[in-house]
DRENPA-3360 file (N, C-alpha, C; in nm, 2 decimals, always signed):
BEGIN
1 = XXXXXXXX = -8.29/+1.32/-1.15/-8.36/+1.39/-1.05/-8.36/+1.54/-1.09 ~ -8.47/+1.60/-1.09/-8.48/+1.74/-1.11/-8.49/+1.82/-0.98 ~ -8.42/+1.93/-0.98/-8.42/+2.02/-0.87/-8.49/+2.15/-0.91 ~ -8.60/+2.18/-0.83/-8.67/+2.30/-0.86/-8.63/+2.41/-0.77 ~ -8.62/+2.53/-0.82/-8.58/+2.65/-0.74/-8.70/+2.74/-0.74 ~ -8.73/+2.79/-0.62/-8.84/+2.89/-0.62/-8.77/+3.02/-0.65 ~ -8.78/+3.06/-0.77/-8.72/+3.18/-0.83/-8.76/+3.31/-0.76 ~ -8.88/+3.31/-0.70/-8.94/+3.43/-0.64/-8.86/+3.46/-0.51;
9 = XXXXXXXX = -8.79/+3.36/-0.45/-8.72/+3.38/-0.32/-8.58/+3.44/-0.34 ~ -8.54/+3.45/-0.46/-8.40/+3.50/-0.49/-8.40/+3.65/-0.48 ~ -8.28/+3.70/-0.44/-8.25/+3.84/-0.44/-8.24/+3.89/-0.59 ~ -8.26/+4.02/-0.61/-8.25/+4.07/-0.75/-8.11/+4.04/-0.81 ~ -8.01/+4.06/-0.73/-7.87/+4.04/-0.78/-7.85/+3.90/-0.82 ~ -7.91/+3.80/-0.74/-7.89/+3.66/-0.78/-7.97/+3.63/-0.91 ~ -8.09/+3.69/-0.92/-8.16/+3.67/-1.04/-8.09/+3.72/-1.17 ~ -8.02/+3.84/-1.15/-7.94/+3.89/-1.26/-7.83/+3.80/-1.30;
17 = XXXXXXXX = -7.76/+3.74/-1.20/-7.65/+3.65/-1.23/-7.71/+3.53/-1.30 ~ -7.81/+3.47/-1.25/-7.87/+3.35/-1.31/-7.92/+3.38/-1.45 ~ -7.99/+3.48/-1.47/-8.04/+3.52/-1.60/-7.93/+3.54/-1.70 ~ -7.83/+3.62/-1.65/-7.71/+3.64/-1.74/-7.64/+3.52/-1.78 ~ -7.62/+3.43/-1.68/-7.55/+3.30/-1.71/-7.63/+3.22/-1.81 ~ -7.76/+3.22/-1.80/-7.85/+3.15/-1.89/-7.83/+3.21/-2.03 ~ -7.83/+3.34/-2.04/-7.81/+3.41/-2.17/-7.68/+3.37/-2.23 ~ -7.58/+3.35/-2.15/-7.44/+3.33/-2.20/-7.40/+3.18/-2.19;
25 = XXXXXXXX = -7.50/+3.09/-2.17/-7.48/+2.95/-2.14/-7.39/+2.88/-2.25 ~ -7.42/+2.91/-2.37/-7.34/+2.85/-2.48/-7.19/+2.88/-2.46 ~ -7.16/+3.01/-2.44/-7.02/+3.05/-2.42/-6.96/+3.00/-2.29 ~ -7.04/+3.00/-2.19/-6.99/+2.94/-2.06/-6.96/+2.80/-2.07 ~ -7.05/+2.72/-2.13/-7.03/+2.58/-2.15/-6.91/+2.55/-2.25 ~ -6.89/+2.64/-2.35/-6.78/+2.62/-2.44/-6.65/+2.64/-2.36 ~ -6.64/+2.74/-2.27/-6.52/+2.76/-2.19/-6.49/+2.64/-2.10 ~ -6.60/+2.58/-2.04/-6.58/+2.47/-1.95/-6.53/+2.35/-2.03;
33 = XXXXXXXX = -6.60/+2.32/-2.14/-6.57/+2.20/-2.22/-6.43/+2.21/-2.28 ~ -6.39/+2.33/-2.32/-6.26/+2.34/-2.38/-6.14/+2.35/-2.28 ~ -6.17/+2.36/-2.15/-6.07/+2.36/-2.05/-6.06/+2.23/-1.97 ~ -6.17/+2.16/-1.96/-6.17/+2.04/-1.88/-6.08/+1.93/-1.94 ~ -6.01/+1.86/-1.86/-5.91/+1.76/-1.91/-5.95/+1.62/-1.86 ~ -5.94/+1.53/-1.95/-5.97/+1.39/-1.91/-6.11/+1.37/-1.86 ~ -6.20/+1.45/-1.90/-6.34/+1.45/-1.86/-6.43/+1.52/-1.96 ~ -6.56/+1.51/-1.95/-6.64/+1.59/-2.04/-6.75/+1.66/-1.95;
41 = XXXXXXXX = -6.80/+1.76/-2.00/-6.89/+1.85/-1.93/-7.02/+1.77/-1.89 ~ -7.06/+1.67/-1.98/-7.18/+1.60/-1.95/-7.16/+1.49/-1.84 ~ -7.04/+1.47/-1.80/-7.01/+1.38/-1.69/-7.01/+1.45/-1.55 ~ -7.01/+1.58/-1.55/-7.01/+1.65/-1.43/-7.14/+1.63/-1.35 ~ -7.12/+1.62/-1.22/-7.24/+1.62/-1.13/-7.32/+1.75/-1.16 ~ -7.45/+1.75/-1.16/-7.53/+1.86/-1.19/-7.51/+1.98/-1.09 ~ -7.49/+1.95/-0.97/-7.46/+2.05/-0.87/-7.33/+2.12/-0.90 ~ -7.23/+2.04/-0.92/-7.10/+2.09/-0.96/-7.10/+2.18/-1.08;
49 = XXXXXXXX = -7.18/+2.13/-1.18/-7.19/+2.20/-1.31/-7.25/+2.34/-1.29 ~ -7.36/+2.34/-1.20/-7.42/+2.47/-1.17/-7.33/+2.56/-1.10 ~ -7.25/+2.51/-1.01/-7.16/+2.60/-0.93/-7.05/+2.65/-1.03 ~ -7.00/+2.56/-1.11/-6.89/+2.60/-1.21/-6.95/+2.70/-1.31 ~ -7.07/+2.68/-1.36/-7.13/+2.77/-1.46/-7.14/+2.91/-1.40 ~ -7.20/+2.92/-1.28/-7.22/+3.05/-1.22/-7.08/+3.12/-1.20 ~ -6.98/+3.04/-1.15/-6.85/+3.10/-1.13/-6.79/+3.15/-1.25 ~ -6.80/+3.07/-1.36/-6.74/+3.12/-1.49/-6.81/+3.24/-1.54;
57 = XXXXXXXX = -6.94/+3.25/-1.53/-7.01/+3.37/-1.57/-6.97/+3.49/-1.49 ~ -6.95/+3.47/-1.36/-6.91/+3.58/-1.27/-6.77/+3.63/-1.30 ~ -6.68/+3.53/-1.34/-6.55/+3.57/-1.38/-6.55/+3.65/-1.51 ~ -6.63/+3.60/-1.61/-6.64/+3.67/-1.74/-6.69/+3.81/-1.72 ~ -6.79/+3.83/-1.64/-6.85/+3.96/-1.62/-6.78/+4.05/-1.51 ~ -6.68/+3.99/-1.45/-6.61/+4.06/-1.34/-6.71/+4.11/-1.24 ~ -6.80/+4.03/-1.19/-6.90/+4.07/-1.09/-6.83/+4.09/-0.96 ~ -6.74/+4.01/-0.92/-6.66/+4.03/-0.80/-6.51/+4.00/-0.84;
65 = XXXXXXXX = -6.42/+4.03/-0.75/-6.28/+3.99/-0.78/-6.27/+3.84/-0.79 ~ -6.18/+3.80/-0.88/-6.17/+3.65/-0.91/-6.14/+3.57/-0.79 ~ -6.07/+3.62/-0.69/-6.04/+3.54/-0.57/-6.16/+3.51/-0.49 ~ -6.25/+3.61/-0.49/-6.38/+3.59/-0.42/-6.47/+3.49/-0.49 ~ -6.48/+3.51/-0.62/-6.56/+3.42/-0.70/-6.52/+3.27/-0.69 ~ -6.39/+3.25/-0.70/-6.33/+3.12/-0.69/-6.35/+3.06/-0.55 ~ -6.32/+3.14/-0.45/-6.34/+3.09/-0.31/-6.48/+3.06/-0.28 ~ -6.58/+3.14/-0.33/-6.72/+3.11/-0.30/-6.76/+2.98/-0.37;
73 = XXXXXXXX = -6.71/+2.96/-0.49/-6.74/+2.83/-0.57/-6.69/+2.71/-0.49 ~ -6.56/+2.72/-0.44/-6.50/+2.61/-0.37/-6.58/+2.59/-0.24 ~ -6.62/+2.69/-0.17/-6.69/+2.67/-0.04/-6.82/+2.60/-0.07 ~ -6.89/+2.64/-0.18/-7.02/+2.57/-0.22/-6.99/+2.42/-0.25 ~ -6.88/+2.40/-0.32/-6.85/+2.26/-0.36/-6.82/+2.18/-0.23 ~ -6.75/+2.24/-0.14/-6.72/+2.17/-0.01/-6.85/+2.13/+0.06 ~ -6.94/+2.23/+0.06/-7.07/+2.21/+0.14/-7.16/+2.11/+0.07 ~ -7.17/+2.12/-0.07/-7.27/+2.04/-0.13/-7.23/+1.92/-0.22;
81 = XXXXXXXX = -7.10/+1.91/-0.25/-7.06/+1.80/-0.34/-6.95/+1.72/-0.29 ~ -6.87/+1.76/-0.20/-6.76/+1.67/-0.15/-6.81/+1.55/-0.08 ~ -6.75/+1.44/-0.10/-6.79/+1.31/-0.04/-6.68/+1.27/+0.06 ~ -6.64/+1.36/+0.15/-6.55/+1.34/+0.26/-6.41/+1.30/+0.21 ~ -6.38/+1.32/+0.08/-6.25/+1.30/+0.03/-6.18/+1.42/-0.03 ~ -6.25/+1.53/-0.03/-6.19/+1.66/-0.08/-6.15/+1.66/-0.23 ~ -6.18/+1.55/-0.30/-6.14/+1.55/-0.44/-6.23/+1.64/-0.53 ~ -6.36/+1.65/-0.50/-6.44/+1.73/-0.58/-6.41/+1.87/-0.58;
89 = XXXXXXXX = -6.40/+1.93/-0.46/-6.37/+2.08/-0.46/-6.23/+2.11/-0.51 ~ -6.14/+2.01/-0.50/-6.01/+2.04/-0.56/-6.02/+2.03/-0.72 ~ -6.10/+1.94/-0.77/-6.12/+1.93/-0.91/-6.18/+2.06/-0.96 ~ -6.29/+2.11/-0.89/-6.36/+2.23/-0.93/-6.27/+2.35/-0.92 ~ -6.19/+2.35/-0.82/-6.09/+2.47/-0.80/-5.99/+2.47/-0.92 ~ -5.94/+2.36/-0.95/-5.85/+2.35/-1.07/-5.91/+2.39/-1.20 ~ -6.03/+2.34/-1.22/-6.10/+2.38/-1.34/-6.14/+2.52/-1.35 ~ -6.19/+2.58/-1.25/-6.23/+2.72/-1.25/-6.11/+2.81/-1.26;
97 = XXXXXXXX = -6.00/+2.77/-1.19/-5.87/+2.85/-1.20/-5.82/+2.85/-1.34 ~ -5.82/+2.73/-1.40/-5.77/+2.72/-1.54/-5.86/+2.80/-1.64 ~ -5.99/+2.80/-1.61/-6.08/+2.89/-1.70/-6.05/+3.03/-1.68 ~ -6.03/+3.07/-1.55/-5.99/+3.21/-1.52/-5.86/+3.25/-1.59 ~ -5.76/+3.17/-1.59/-5.64/+3.20/-1.66/-5.66/+3.22/-1.81 ~ -5.75/+3.14/-1.86/-5.78/+3.14/-2.01/-5.85/+3.27/-2.04 ~ -5.93/+3.32/-1.96/-6.01/+3.44/-1.99/-5.95/+3.57/-1.95 ~ -5.85/+3.57/-1.87/-5.80/+3.70/-1.82/-5.70/+3.76/-1.92;
% end
């Protein structure tokens, strides 16, 4: 299933983050792939992958303090990908936190 985003509706700051993340996608995906344990990047749910990618890019570029970036990613995971068992946002939290520790 493809999800289309009306790019014209985004704020300029959001466009900058998305464009920057796309420009750095190879590096961002390398960080995710080299940190994920007992799983592979291609097995991630596409919504989770998008959330994780944006969070990793924001951490790399220090767009906001790490605590805010990680918290926002987890809140998005809770809202859009948890299946009432809280496993997904905990997995995402652990992965993003481990990536942050690797890059700081």
